[in-house]
N, C-alpha and C positions, 0 to 999 in steps of 0.2 A: 504493500500500499504506500501510494506516494505521501509525503507532507500534504499536499492539496488535497487527495482524497481524504487523508485524516482530517485535515480542517475541516472541509465539507462536512464529514461525519459529525463531528463534534458539534457544528452549527446547528445542523438538523436537530440533533439530540437537544442541544439548548432550548431550541424553540420547542419541539413536543415537551419538554420539562415545564416551560412555562406555561404553557397551553394546559398541563395536566394539574398543576400545582393548586394544591388547597389551603387558602389561609384559615387556620385556626383560631385565627383573634377574634371571630365574629363571636359575640356571646350568646347569641340566639342559637347557635347549633347545640349548646350545652344545657339548655334549660329543660329539666326533668323533675316530673311529679314525685319526689320523694315519700310523700304522705301514702302511696298506695302501698299495702303490705306485700301486694303481688308483683312489684318491681323489683327485679332481679339486676344483679352487674352484669350476666351473661345468661345464656342459655342454660338451665339447671343441669342438663346432661353433662356439661362441661366440668361441672365440678366434681373432684375425686372422690368427694364423700357420695355424690347421686347414686342411688338405689343400695345404700348401705343401711345396716341398722340405725347406726348413728345418724344418718340422714332422716330417717322414718320416725326417728325419736324428735327431731327439731321443730320448733312449730315454723308456721310459714314466715314468720317476722325474723327467726333466727336463721332461715335459709336465705331469706333475701339479703339479711346483713351479711353473710359468710359469702355469699357470691360475689357482693360487692368489696368485699374485704380481697376477696381472690382476686378480682379484676386490678385492685390497686396495686397489688404485689406482681400480678404479671406485668402490667405497663410500668412498674417501677423497673422492672428487668430491661423493657422495651427502651425506657430512657436511658440505662445504663449502657446498652448496644448502640444507641444512636450518637451516644456522646463519645462511645469508642470509635465508631466509625469517622466522626467529625474530627478527632483529634488526629487518625491514620491520614485522612484527608489532606488537612492542614499541614501535617508535619510533611508530607511528601511535597507539597506544594509551596512551601514556605518559601522558599528562594526561586521559585520558578520565573519565567517571562511572564506577565499577567495578562500580555496580549494573546499568548497562545490560545486557539480555540479549547484544546484539551484543559487548561487550567481554568478557563471561564466555567466551562461545563462542571467541572468538579467542584470550583465554587459555588456554582448554583446547587450542585447536590449537596453540598455542607450545609446551605441556607434551606434545602428542604428537609435534611436530617433535623437541622433546627426546628423547624416548624413542627416534624411530626413530635419530638419532644414536647413541646408547648400544646402540641392536641392530646398528647398521653396527659400531660400535668392536669390540662382543663378538665379532662374525662374522669381523673380520678377526684378532684373537687365537685363536679356535677352530681357524681351519685353518691356522695356523701362518705366517701368512705376516707380511711385513713391509711397513709402509707408507714409502713413498720422500717425502721432504719435496719439495712442489713448488718449481718454480724462481720467484725472487723476484718476478719481474713476475706471477705469477699470483696471489701476497699483494697486491701494488700495485693489482691491477684489483679483486680482492676489496674491497678498502678503498675504492676509489672507487665501486663499484657499490653497497655498504651506507650511504655516506654521500650519493651524489648519485641515486640511483634511488629514486623515490617512488612508491606510490601502484600504480596498476593497471599500471605499466610494469615495476615490480619484482617483484610478483606473477604478472605474465603470463611474465618470463624465467624466475622460479625455478622456476614450475610446468610450463613446458614442460621444463626438464631434469629434472625430478622423474620425467617420463612417462618417461623412458627405464627406470626403475627399475620402474614399475608395467607397462611392457610383458613385461619378462624375468619378472614374477610371475605376469603372466598368461598367458603362454604355457608355464608349467611350466619356464621356464630359469633359477630361481632360483640363490640363492646356496648355499654350502655345501659339503661334499665331495660328489658326485656319484660314486658307484662305477659305473665303467663299464669295458668292456671293447672295445676297437678291434680 
């Protein structure tokens, strides 16, 4: 692939990314009625406790609260992955020529990852869930990863982690309060 072909490809990708980007700063997107006991944080079937004796022993309000908490923790991992990807992108392009098409595209990708993190933060807040701080070893692992994982290894690991979120979105088991009667 020639430099001209490469620049053209990244220009096309940048146009596509701008067209498909979602701005999560619109507060109307996150308006949720939390007074409804049947409002779950996700489809109940995705809860690890669904279908167990523990699940059966829980009240509807406890099930709802559990799924909201599970979503908050899950999205917290998503934020962690998004931030890791941003660090990898920024580190790779720190001293690169900003006029190059691939650098502009990757900076746009970094901006999208930041907006994804903001979307996850807003979703956690909108469902009334609390994010619980991770164990210190999780933070140490994150620092080691961001510091020592370079190039394709870092991208591969992060993108594999992000696939979890894409699967939920593809199969309609997304986040937010799902009203459901069991």
